[in-house]
C-alpha positions in Angstrom: 0.2 0.1 0.0 1.4 3.3 -0.9 1.6 6.3 1.5 -1.4 7.6 -0.6 -3.4 4.8 -0.3 -3.0 4.5 3.4 -3.6 8.5 4.1 -6.7 8.2 2.0 -7.9 5.1 3.8 -7.3 6.6 7.2 -9.3 9.7 6.2 -12.0 7.8 4.9 -12.4 5.6 7.9 -12.6 9.0 9.9 -15.5 10.3 7.6 -13.2 13.3 6.6 -12.1 14.5 3.2 -8.7 15.3 2.0 -6.9 18.6 1.3 -4.4 18.5 -1.4 -2.9 22.0 -1.8 -0.7 22.6 -5.0 2.3 24.8 -4.9 5.1 25.2 -7.7 8.4 24.1 -6.7 10.7 26.9 -6.4 8.2 30.0 -6.1 7.9 32.4 -4.8 11.8 31.9 -3.7 14.0 29.0 -4.7 15.2 28.4 -1.2 11.5 28.4 0.7 9.6 25.5 -0.8 10.6 23.0 1.8 9.9 24.9 4.6 6.5 26.3 2.7 5.7 22.3 2.4 6.3 21.8 6.0 4.0 24.9 7.0 1.1 23.5 4.8 1.3 20.0 6.3 1.2 21.4 9.6 -1.9 23.5 8.7 -3.7 20.5 7.6 -2.7 19.3 4.3 -3.1 15.5 3.8 -1.1 15.2 0.4 1.0 18.0 -1.2 1.0 18.4 -5.1 4.6 19.8 -5.9 4.6 21.3 -9.4 7.6 20.7 -11.6 8.1 23.8 -13.6 8.1 23.7 -17.5 8.2 26.3 -19.9 5.1 25.4 -22.0 2.2 24.0 -19.6 -0.6 23.1 -21.6 -3.4 22.7 -18.6 -2.0 25.9 -16.5 -3.6 29.2 -16.5 -1.9 32.6 -16.1 -1.3 32.3 -12.6 0.5 29.0 -12.3 2.2 29.7 -15.8 4.0 32.8 -13.8 5.0 30.8 -10.9 6.6 28.2 -13.2 8.4 30.9 -15.5 9.7 32.5 -12.1 11.0 29.2 -10.9 12.7 28.3 -14.1 14.4 31.9 -13.9 15.6 30.7 -10.7 17.1 27.7 -12.0 14.6 25.1 -10.9 14.4 21.8 -12.6 13.5 18.4 -12.0 16.8 17.8 -10.1 16.0 20.4 -7.9 12.5 19.2 -7.1 13.7 16.1 -6.2 16.1 17.7 -3.9 13.6 19.6 -2.2 11.3 16.3 -1.6 14.4 14.6 -0.2 15.0 17.7 2.4 11.3 17.6 3.2 11.4 13.7 4.0 14.4 14.4 6.5 11.6 15.2 9.0 8.2 14.7 7.5 8.0 10.6 7.0 3.9 10.7 6.7 2.5 13.3 4.3 2.4 12.1 0.8 3.9 14.2 -2.1 2.8 14.1 -5.7 4.8 15.6 -8.6 2.5 17.5 -10.8 4.1 18.3 -14.3 4.3 17.3 -18.0 6.2 14.7 -20.2 9.1 16.8 -21.4 10.9 17.2 -18.1 10.5 13.7 -17.0 11.7 12.3 -20.4 14.7 14.7 -20.4 15.8 13.8 -17.0 15.9 10.2 -18.4 17.8 11.2 -21.4 20.2 12.9 -19.2 20.7 10.3 -16.3 19.6 7.1 -17.9 16.6 5.1 -18.6 13.7 5.0 -15.6 16.5 7.1 -13.6 13.3 9.6 -12.8 11.2 6.6 -11.3 14.4 5.5 -9.0 15.3 8.8 -8.1 11.7 10.1 -7.3 11.3 6.9 -5.4 14.7 7.4 -3.5 13.8 11.0 -2.7 10.5 10.2 -1.1 8.0 10.9 -4.0 4.7 9.2 -3.5 2.7 10.0 -6.7 3.1 11.4 -10.2 0.6 13.2 -12.1 2.0 14.0 -15.8 -0.7 16.0 -17.5 0.0 14.8 -21.2 0.8 11.2 -20.6 -2.6 9.4 -22.1 -3.5 6.2 -20.0 -3.1 3.9 -23.1 0.5 4.7 -23.2 1.3 4.4 -19.6 0.5 0.8 -18.8 4.4 -0.1 -18.2 5.2 3.4 -16.6 2.2 2.6 -14.2 3.7 -0.7 -13.4 7.1 0.8 -12.8 5.9 3.2 -10.5 3.9 0.8 -8.3 6.9 -1.3 -8.1 8.6 1.7 -6.4 5.3 2.0 -4.0 4.5 5.4 -6.1 1.1 6.1 -7.7 0.1 7.4 -11.1 -2.6 10.1 -11.0 -4.7 11.1 -13.9 -6.8 13.8 -14.8 -10.6 13.6 -15.9 -12.5 16.5 -17.3 -16.3 17.3 -18.0 -15.4 16.2 -21.5 -13.9 12.7 -20.6 -16.0 10.0 -22.3 -17.1 6.5 -20.7 -14.5 5.0 -22.6 -11.7 7.3 -21.4 -12.9 6.8 -17.7 -12.3 3.0 -18.2 -8.9 3.5 -19.8 -8.0 5.6 -16.9 -9.4 3.0 -14.4 -7.3 0.3 -15.7 -4.0 2.2 -15.1 -4.6 4.8 -12.2 -3.8 4.3 -8.7 -3.7 6.4 -5.6 -6.7 9.1 -6.7 -7.8 10.4 -9.8 -8.0 14.2 -10.2 -11.5 15.2 -11.6 -10.9 18.9 -13.6 -13.9 20.7 -12.5 -14.4 22.9 -15.6 -13.4 23.2 -19.3 -10.2 25.3 -19.2 -7.0 25.8 -17.5 -6.1 26.4 -13.9 -7.7 29.2 -12.1 -10.3 29.7 -14.9 -14.0 30.0 -14.8 -16.6 29.7 -12.0 -17.1 26.5 -10.1 -20.2 24.8 -11.0 -21.1 22.7 -8.1 -24.2 21.1 -9.6 -22.2 19.9 -12.7 -19.6 18.2 -10.4 -22.2 16.5 -8.2 -23.8 15.3 -11.4 -20.2 14.0 -13.1 -18.8 12.1 -9.9 -21.1 9.3 -10.0 -20.4 8.6 -13.7 -16.8 8.6 -12.8 -17.5 6.2 -9.9 -19.2 3.8 -12.1 -15.7 3.1 -13.7 -13.0 4.3 -11.0 -12.8 2.5 -7.8 -10.3 5.0 -6.1 -10.8 8.3 -4.5 -11.7 11.1 -6.7 -10.0 14.4 -5.9 -11.7 17.7 -7.5 -9.5 20.8 -8.2 -9.5 23.9 -11.1 -11.9 26.5 -9.5 -11.7 25.7 -5.8 -10.8 29.2 -4.2 -12.3 29.5 -0.8 -13.8 27.5 2.4 -17.3 27.6 0.9 -16.5 26.0 -2.5 -14.3 23.7 -0.9 -17.0 22.5 1.8 -19.7 22.4 -1.1 -17.2 20.2 -3.4 -16.3 17.8 -0.4 -19.8 16.8 0.0 -19.7 14.6 -3.4 -15.6 14.4 -3.6 -13.0 12.5 -1.8 -10.5 15.4 -1.7 -10.3 19.1 -2.8 -7.3 20.4 -4.8 -6.2 24.0 -4.5 -3.7 25.7 -6.6 -4.1 28.9 -8.2 -5.6 30.7 -5.4 -2.9 29.4 -3.1 -0.3 30.7 -5.7 -2.0 34.1 -5.9 -1.7 34.7 -2.1 1.8 33.9 -1.4 2.9 35.7 -4.7 1.6 39.2 -3.0 3.6 38.5 0.3 7.2 39.4 1.5 9.3 36.0 1.9 9.2 36.2 5.5 5.0 36.1 5.4 4.8 33.3 2.7 4.5 30.3 5.1 2.2 32.2 7.7 -0.3 33.1 4.6 -0.5 29.9 3.2 -1.1 28.4 6.6 -3.8 30.5 7.5 -5.5 30.1 4.1 -5.4 26.3 4.4 -6.3 26.2 8.0 -9.7 27.9 6.8 -9.8 25.3 4.2 -9.3 22.5 6.7 -11.8 23.8 9.2 -14.4 23.9 6.7 -13.9 20.3 5.6 -14.0 19.0 8.9 -16.9 21.1 10.0 
C-alpha cells in the first residue's frame, strides 16, 4: 500500500475529506519551498502536490504559468525538485508528495541520467505519486507498473468532456486517486459549478474505484466545503499561488497556513 493509499484510507475511515494544496516548486523563492511544504502539512494538508516547472504547460492558467516561469528563471528543474522532496522527507515521513507536471521534464531527466532514472530517483527522494498531464493512459501501462513497483502511484486527470471509454482507460492504470478537473479550461479559470460536479462524480465512480479529488476552481472555504460533500478530496492551487505571490518572503508560510487552516476547518465542519 502506498503512502497515498494509507492516507486516504485513514481519512475515509474517519469520515473526513482530503485537503490537497498545490504549489510550484521554487516559487516564490527557490530556497523556501521545503519550509512552505512543512507549513502546509502543519496547517492540515493531507497530500501535497508539488509542481515541476515547465516552459510550455498546456493545462496551467496565467497564475501557475507565471509561478513556473519564475521558478525556471531561478534555475529550478527536475533535479532540484527531487532535492526539495529529499529535504522535506528528512523530518516529515508521513505526508504524501505528488509531483505534478509534464512529459518533457520527465523524459529529459531520463535522457540525461539514464533509462527509468526518474522513477528510481523519485522513489529514493520520497515521492509518492506522479501526475503527468500529457501522458495518456493507453500509453502508460508500463510506466504505471514501474511506479507501483517503487510504491508510487500514477494519477490521472479526468474532465467534464471525458468519455465513458476514457474513464475506463484511466481506471485500468490509475492508482492513488484521480483528479477531476471541474471545469473546461486551464487552472484558475471560470467559476465552479458545484451542481455539474455533483452530477459528474457518480459517472466517474461507475468506472473508477479509487478516491476522486476535485480541483480547478476551488478558491475558498465555501467552495471547498460544497465540493467535499461529493468528492473524496479537494485540490487548491491557483488561489494559493496568488496569495503567496503577493507576500514578502517572511510572510509566505504564515499566509499559506492561515488560508489552508480555514479550508481544513470548513472540510471538517
